[in-house]
C-alpha positions as CSV (number, residue, x, y, z in Angstrom):
1,X,39.0,-36.7,-20.3
2,X,39.6,-40.2,-18.8
3,X,36.9,-42.7,-19.7
4,X,35.0,-44.3,-16.7
5,X,33.9,-47.9,-17.4
6,X,31.8,-50.5,-15.3
7,X,33.3,-53.5,-13.6
8,X,32.5,-55.9,-16.3
9,X,34.2,-53.9,-19.1
10,X,37.0,-52.9,-16.7
11,X,37.9,-56.6,-15.9
12,X,37.4,-57.8,-19.5
13,X,39.8,-55.1,-20.8
14,X,42.3,-54.7,-17.9
15,X,42.8,-58.4,-17.1
16,X,43.7,-58.8,-20.8
17,X,46.4,-56.2,-20.6
18,X,47.2,-56.6,-16.9
19,X,48.1,-52.9,-16.6
20,X,46.0,-51.9,-13.6
21,X,47.1,-49.1,-11.4
22,X,45.7,-49.0,-7.8
23,X,46.2,-45.6,-6.4
24,X,45.0,-46.4,-2.8
25,X,47.3,-46.4,0.1
26,X,49.8,-49.3,0.6
27,X,47.8,-50.5,3.7
28,X,44.6,-50.6,1.6
29,X,46.4,-52.5,-1.2
30,X,47.9,-55.0,1.2
31,X,44.5,-55.8,2.6
32,X,43.2,-56.7,-0.8
33,X,43.6,-55.7,-4.4
34,X,42.7,-56.7,-8.0
35,X,45.1,-59.5,-8.9
36,X,47.9,-58.2,-11.2
37,X,47.4,-54.6,-10.1
38,X,50.4,-52.3,-9.3
39,X,50.2,-50.0,-6.4
40,X,51.2,-46.4,-7.1
41,X,49.6,-44.6,-4.1
42,X,48.4,-41.1,-4.3
43,X,48.8,-40.8,-0.6
44,X,50.8,-42.6,2.0
45,X,48.9,-44.4,4.9
46,X,49.5,-41.5,7.2
47,X,48.7,-38.8,4.6
48,X,45.3,-40.3,4.0
49,X,44.5,-40.2,7.6
50,X,45.3,-36.5,7.7
51,X,43.3,-35.7,4.5
52,X,40.4,-37.7,5.8
53,X,40.4,-36.0,9.2
54,X,40.5,-32.6,7.6
55,X,37.6,-33.5,5.4
56,X,35.4,-34.5,8.3
57,X,36.4,-31.6,10.6
58,X,36.8,-28.6,8.2
59,X,35.3,-29.7,4.9
60,X,36.2,-30.5,1.3
61,X,38.3,-27.5,0.3
62,X,40.8,-27.6,3.2
63,X,41.2,-31.4,2.5
64,X,41.8,-30.8,-1.2
65,X,44.5,-28.1,-0.4
66,X,46.3,-30.4,2.0
67,X,46.0,-33.3,-0.5
68,X,47.6,-31.1,-3.2
69,X,50.4,-30.2,-0.7
70,X,51.1,-33.9,-0.4
71,X,50.7,-34.8,-4.0
72,X,52.6,-31.9,-5.6
73,X,56.1,-33.2,-5.2
74,X,55.0,-36.8,-6.2
75,X,53.6,-35.9,-9.6
76,X,56.7,-36.6,-11.6
77,X,57.3,-40.0,-9.8
78,X,53.7,-41.0,-10.4
79,X,54.1,-40.4,-14.1
80,X,57.4,-42.2,-14.1
81,X,56.2,-45.3,-12.4
82,X,53.0,-45.5,-14.6
83,X,55.0,-45.1,-17.7
84,X,57.3,-47.9,-16.5
85,X,54.3,-50.2,-16.1
86,X,53.4,-49.7,-19.8
87,X,57.0,-50.1,-20.9
88,X,57.5,-53.2,-18.9
89,X,54.3,-54.9,-20.2
90,X,54.8,-54.1,-23.8
91,X,58.5,-53.9,-24.2
92,X,58.5,-57.4,-26.1
93,X,55.6,-56.5,-28.3
94,X,56.2,-55.1,-31.7
95,X,54.2,-52.0,-32.4
96,X,52.9,-52.4,-35.9
97,X,50.8,-49.3,-36.2
98,X,49.4,-46.2,-34.5
99,X,46.4,-48.2,-33.0
100,X,48.8,-50.7,-31.4
101,X,50.9,-47.9,-29.9
102,X,47.8,-46.3,-28.4
103,X,46.7,-49.6,-27.0
104,X,50.0,-50.3,-25.6
105,X,50.0,-47.0,-23.9
106,X,46.9,-47.6,-22.0
107,X,46.4,-47.9,-18.2
108,X,43.4,-48.9,-16.0
109,X,43.3,-46.8,-12.8
110,X,41.1,-47.2,-9.8
111,X,40.8,-46.1,-6.1
112,X,38.4,-47.1,-3.4
113,X,35.1,-45.6,-4.8
114,X,36.2,-44.3,-8.1
115,X,36.3,-40.7,-6.8
116,X,38.9,-38.0,-6.5
117,X,42.1,-40.1,-6.0
118,X,41.6,-42.0,-9.3
119,X,40.2,-39.1,-11.1
120,X,43.2,-37.0,-10.1
121,X,45.8,-39.6,-11.2
122,X,43.9,-40.2,-14.4
123,X,43.8,-36.5,-15.3
124,X,47.6,-36.2,-14.7
125,X,48.5,-39.3,-16.7
126,X,46.2,-38.2,-19.7
127,X,47.8,-34.8,-19.6
128,X,51.1,-36.6,-20.0
129,X,49.8,-38.5,-23.0
130,X,48.7,-41.9,-21.5
131,X,45.3,-43.1,-22.4
132,X,43.4,-43.9,-19.1
133,X,40.2,-45.9,-18.2
134,X,38.9,-45.5,-14.6
135,X,36.7,-48.0,-12.8
136,X,33.2,-46.8,-11.9
137,X,32.7,-47.4,-8.2
138,X,36.3,-48.2,-7.8
139,X,37.7,-51.2,-5.8
140,X,34.4,-51.2,-3.8
141,X,32.6,-52.2,-7.2
142,X,35.2,-55.0,-7.7
143,X,34.6,-56.4,-4.2
144,X,30.9,-56.4,-4.9
145,X,31.6,-58.3,-8.1
146,X,33.8,-60.8,-6.2
147,X,31.3,-61.6,-3.5
148,X,28.5,-62.1,-6.1
149,X,30.6,-64.4,-8.2
150,X,30.4,-67.0,-5.4
151,X,26.7,-67.2,-5.7
152,X,26.8,-68.0,-9.4
153,X,26.1,-71.7,-10.3
154,X,29.1,-73.7,-11.5
155,X,29.4,-77.2,-12.9
156,X,31.8,-78.5,-10.3
157,X,33.6,-81.8,-10.2
158,X,35.4,-82.5,-7.1
159,X,38.7,-84.5,-7.0
160,X,38.8,-86.6,-3.8
161,X,41.4,-88.9,-2.4
162,X,43.1,-89.7,0.9
163,X,46.3,-87.7,2.0
164,X,49.3,-88.5,-0.1
165,X,47.3,-89.3,-3.2
166,X,49.1,-86.5,-5.1
167,X,45.8,-84.7,-5.8
168,X,47.7,-81.4,-6.7
169,X,49.7,-83.2,-9.3
170,X,46.7,-84.9,-10.7
171,X,44.9,-81.4,-11.0
172,X,48.0,-80.1,-12.8
173,X,47.9,-82.9,-15.2
174,X,44.2,-82.5,-15.8
175,X,44.9,-78.9,-16.6
176,X,47.6,-80.0,-19.0
177,X,45.0,-82.1,-20.7
178,X,42.8,-79.0,-21.2
179,X,40.5,-79.6,-18.3
180,X,39.2,-76.5,-16.4
181,X,40.9,-76.5,-13.1
182,X,41.4,-74.2,-10.1
183,X,43.9,-75.0,-7.5
184,X,42.4,-73.7,-4.2
185,X,45.5,-74.5,-2.2
186,X,47.7,-72.7,-4.5
187,X,45.5,-69.6,-4.2
188,X,45.5,-70.0,-0.3
189,X,49.3,-70.6,-0.2
190,X,48.6,-73.6,2.0
191,X,48.3,-77.4,1.5
192,X,45.4,-77.8,3.9
193,X,46.9,-80.0,6.7
194,X,49.0,-79.4,9.7
195,X,51.9,-79.8,7.3
196,X,50.3,-77.3,4.8
197,X,52.3,-74.2,5.5
198,X,55.7,-76.1,4.8
199,X,57.4,-74.6,1.6
200,X,54.6,-72.0,1.2
201,X,54.7,-68.2,1.3
202,X,52.7,-66.4,3.8
203,X,49.0,-66.8,3.3
204,X,47.2,-63.9,1.7
205,X,44.4,-61.9,3.6
206,X,41.0,-63.5,3.4
207,X,39.9,-60.6,1.2
208,X,42.8,-61.3,-1.2
209,X,42.1,-65.0,-1.2
210,X,38.6,-64.2,-2.3
211,X,39.9,-61.8,-5.0
212,X,42.2,-64.3,-6.4
213,X,39.5,-67.0,-6.5
214,X,36.9,-64.8,-8.1
215,X,39.4,-63.7,-10.7
216,X,40.4,-67.3,-11.4
217,X,36.7,-68.1,-12.0
218,X,36.4,-65.0,-14.2
219,X,39.4,-66.0,-16.3
220,X,38.2,-69.6,-17.1
221,X,38.4,-70.1,-20.8
222,X,34.6,-70.9,-21.0
223,X,31.7,-70.4,-18.7
224,X,31.4,-73.2,-16.2
225,X,27.8,-72.8,-15.0
226,X,24.8,-74.2,-16.8
227,X,22.5,-72.3,-19.0
228,X,19.8,-72.7,-21.6
229,X,19.8,-76.4,-20.9
230,X,23.4,-76.9,-22.1
231,X,25.7,-78.7,-19.7
232,X,29.0,-76.9,-20.0
233,X,32.5,-78.3,-19.2
234,X,33.2,-79.1,-15.5
235,X,35.4,-77.1,-13.3
236,X,37.7,-79.4,-11.2
237,X,38.3,-78.5,-7.6
238,X,40.2,-80.5,-4.9
239,X,38.1,-81.9,-2.1
240,X,38.9,-79.5,0.7
241,X,37.6,-78.8,4.2
242,X,35.9,-75.3,4.6
243,X,39.3,-74.0,6.0
244,X,42.6,-74.0,3.9
245,X,45.1,-73.0,6.6
246,X,43.3,-70.0,7.9
247,X,41.5,-69.1,4.7
248,X,37.8,-69.8,4.4
249,X,36.3,-71.0,1.2
250,X,33.3,-68.6,0.5
251,X,30.0,-70.0,1.5
252,X,28.3,-70.0,-1.9
253,X,31.0,-72.0,-3.6
254,X,31.5,-74.1,-0.5
255,X,27.8,-75.3,-0.5
256,X,28.2,-76.2,-4.3
257,X,31.3,-78.2,-3.6
258,X,29.6,-80.3,-0.9
259,X,26.7,-81.1,-3.3
260,X,28.9,-81.7,-6.4
261,X,29.9,-85.0,-7.8
262,X,33.1,-86.3,-6.2
263,X,35.6,-88.6,-8.0
264,X,37.5,-90.2,-5.2
265,X,40.8,-91.9,-6.3
266,X,41.9,-94.7,-4.1
267,X,45.7,-95.1,-4.2
268,X,47.6,-97.9,-2.3
269,X,48.7,-97.0,1.2
270,X,52.5,-97.7,0.6
271,X,52.5,-95.6,-2.6
272,X,51.1,-92.7,-0.6
273,X,53.8,-93.2,2.0
274,X,56.5,-93.2,-0.7
275,X,55.0,-89.9,-2.2
276,X,54.8,-88.2,1.1
277,X,58.3,-89.3,2.1
278,X,59.7,-87.8,-1.1
279,X,57.4,-84.7,-0.8
280,X,58.3,-83.8,2.8
281,X,61.7,-85.3,3.1
282,X,63.2,-82.1,1.7
283,X,62.0,-80.0,4.8
284,X,64.1,-79.6,8.0
285,X,63.3,-82.0,10.8
286,X,62.4,-79.2,13.1
287,X,59.7,-77.9,10.8
288,X,58.2,-81.4,10.5
289,X,58.5,-81.9,14.3
290,X,56.4,-78.7,14.8
291,X,53.8,-80.0,12.4
292,X,53.4,-83.4,14.1
293,X,53.1,-81.6,17.5
294,X,50.1,-79.7,16.1
295,X,48.2,-83.0,15.8
296,X,49.4,-84.7,19.0
297,X,46.0,-84.6,20.6
298,X,44.3,-86.1,17.6
299,X,47.0,-88.5,16.8
300,X,47.3,-89.7,20.4
301,X,50.2,-89.0,22.7
302,X,51.9,-92.4,22.2
303,X,51.5,-92.3,18.4
304,X,52.8,-88.8,18.2
305,X,55.8,-89.9,20.4
306,X,56.5,-92.8,18.0
307,X,56.3,-90.5,15.0
308,X,58.8,-88.1,16.5
309,X,61.2,-90.9,17.5
310,X,61.0,-92.3,13.9
311,X,61.7,-88.7,12.6
312,X,64.8,-88.3,14.8
313,X,66.0,-91.7,13.6
314,X,65.6,-90.5,9.9
315,X,62.9,-93.0,9.4
316,X,60.6,-90.7,7.6
317,X,58.6,-93.5,6.1
318,X,57.5,-94.8,9.6
319,X,56.6,-91.2,10.6
320,X,54.5,-90.9,7.4
321,X,52.7,-94.2,8.1
322,X,51.8,-93.1,11.6
323,X,50.5,-89.8,10.5
324,X,48.6,-91.3,7.6
325,X,46.6,-93.5,10.1
326,X,45.1,-90.3,11.6
327,X,44.6,-88.5,8.3
328,X,42.9,-91.6,6.7
329,X,40.5,-91.8,9.6
330,X,39.8,-88.1,9.5
331,X,39.2,-88.2,5.7
332,X,36.9,-91.3,5.9
333,X,34.9,-89.5,8.7
334,X,34.4,-86.6,6.4
335,X,33.3,-88.9,3.4
336,X,30.9,-90.8,5.7
337,X,29.0,-87.5,6.0
338,X,28.5,-87.1,2.3
339,X,25.7,-88.2,0.2
340,X,27.0,-91.6,-1.1
341,X,25.2,-91.2,-4.4
342,X,27.3,-88.2,-5.2
343,X,30.7,-90.0,-4.6
344,X,32.2,-92.3,-7.1
345,X,35.1,-94.5,-5.9
346,X,37.8,-95.3,-8.3
347,X,40.5,-97.8,-7.4
348,X,44.1,-97.6,-8.8
349,X,46.8,-100.2,-8.3
350,X,49.6,-97.6,-8.3
351,X,50.2,-93.9,-8.0
352,X,50.7,-93.0,-11.7
353,X,49.7,-89.4,-12.4
354,X,49.2,-89.8,-16.1
355,X,47.1,-92.9,-15.8
356,X,44.9,-91.5,-13.0
357,X,44.2,-88.3,-14.8
358,X,43.3,-89.9,-18.0
359,X,41.0,-92.4,-16.2
360,X,39.2,-89.7,-14.2
361,X,38.4,-87.8,-17.4
362,X,36.5,-90.9,-18.5
363,X,34.4,-90.7,-15.4
364,X,33.6,-87.0,-15.5
């Protein structure tokens, strides 16, 4: 019989092997899923509606019969896809003994509430010879874990700096120096400004953004909260507004971010212009034009017009200078609202990622 385990054990075991099978419908999966999970639906979107309607109108047994009618022809395909997942994950691992072989032939299966869908698929896969663990409470239990994770206390350290300071590159360097880092903009698939969607994939749903963020917190190499009077290593996050594109930073984490110590790196204006010119010069003019038009009201009609004229004349540096004037004022307005005692200003005479990252570590 398949073994049912709680969310803590499920995450600890499944995120290490990364062989998680989500048997919910494609629509449910698209809305939100455990990061790394593979969708092998028991029912299609339409079939689930039919079975659910029958259950409500006629009861459990007619619904089960209809479900079996839908699932019967898919059983071979379900097994084949599940076996392919184990093969793909472990094809490069050498199986040294029977225990390794069993471990490498293990799957973690869940549905919405840990009920009939996951139970049925788990039974089928175990009948075939695959070891299966199911999640008690299903995806609903995972979502409860996700939301609760944002209320935990973390030892946050916020990386601040005006637009064009290459904060993302600095975060990446900090991670390379073995600092604990989560890139919120990467998880949100957006760089946070009117230009933030350029070069990015479509943003995930809010639910999936939360799932990715909670999983990133879970996967940190060591706890980042405080406990038993011991101050644990800080977790670096970029200074963000509450919205990253159209994704909302969860309230519990957001409140902590606003109260956390901020290291604000001050980089020369022209260095930031150079960085932005190189960063955004690779995008088509039309896309840059659309982004500038989004901030026309805040930039001012004449300044927006000047920025667009410079863009048309291939003078991207002038365009960047004009836009930076708006973004610098906006950033300073936000900083003025912060508790000054929590913000440390650090001046740099040039935009040097290695130098900045190493200096920031000295101030943490």
